[in-house]
N, C-alpha and C positions, 0 to 999 in steps of 0.2 A: 395616215397618207394624204397628202394633198393631191386636187386633181392635177396638179403642175408636176409633183413629186411621181405619180403614176405615168404622165404621159411622157415623162424622160426616161421612166424605168422599161416602158413598151418601145420607146426611138431606141433604147441600149440593146434591148433585147434582139428589134430587129435588124438592126446592125449587125451584132454579132451573128446570127443567125444567115445573112447576105454572106459575110465572110467564109463561115464555116462553109456554104454551100459552094463558094467559089473554088475552096479549096476539093471539096467532095466531086464536082463534076470533072478534076480533071481523071477520074475513074470512069470509062465509059459504061460498065455498069453500073453505076448509083447517078447516071444524070437528070433520069426521070424520076427518082426520090429526091433530089435535091432540089429538083423545079418545083414540086410539090410541097418540099420543106419550105423555100424561100417564100411562096405564095402564102402559104397558110400564116408564116411568122409573121411577115411582112402586113398581111392583112389584119393582123392584133393591134399594131400601130394605128395605121387609118382609120379601123374602124372605132377604138378608143377615142382620137381625133375627133371624129363624127361625132360622138355621144358627149364629147365636150361642148359641141356646138349646135346640139338639137335644141330644138323650138320650143318643143315640150316637154312634158314627164314622161310619156309615153315614148316619142322618139327618143328619148336619153335611153329607155329600159330596152328599146327594141335595138338599137345600135348596140349597147353594153351586150346585151346577149347574142348578137353578132360577132364582137369582140371573143366574148367567151367560148362561143362554139368555134372561133378560128385558134384559141389557144388550145384548147382540145384537140383539136384536130394537128395539130402543133405536136402534142403530147404522142398523139399517135404514130406521126411519121416518124420521129426520135426513137420512138420502142421499136417500131418495125428496121430500122436504121440497126439498133443493138441486137434484135433477135436474128436477122439475116446474117449478122457479121460483114454488113457491110462498111460500118464503122464503127470504130470504139476508141477508149481513150479519154481523156479529163475534156476535151472541147465537147463533145456530145455529151460528155455525162453535168459538165455545169449548164447548157444549154435546156436539157432534159429537166434539172433541178429547176432553173427559174421559167420553164413553160409550167410547170404544175403548180409553182407559186401563183403564176400569174391566172392561172387558174382558180385557184381559191379565191384570190384579191378580186377578181371579176364577179365571180359568185356571190360573194358577201356583198359587194357591191349592188348586184342587180337584184339580191334578195331584198335589200336597204332599199332602192329605188321603187320595189313592186311595192310593198307596205307604205310608200307615201302617196300611192296612187289609190289606195282603199278609202 
């Protein structure tokens, strides 16, 4: 996957999460979780973009690490929504699957980048 393809994929993920959260906020009991999910999912996109503009390999690894942390946090919020039965259905399942895939991709990218620092 090229950096541009991953940039596009994280952007698509963030946009889909924003749409999902828009619907989720219609439930007053879910607003706080929707806000947390929206923040973490869009942060994946922002921090991956920042990594792509890094001025050094160390800065790249740092920004990539933040994107990874945010992707993992997003997985956590989605799992909480499912376990609390606040959200269910295909939309949350698709987001969770993509969030988990992004965690794997970003984790592998970070490992590769860290090896280049040694």
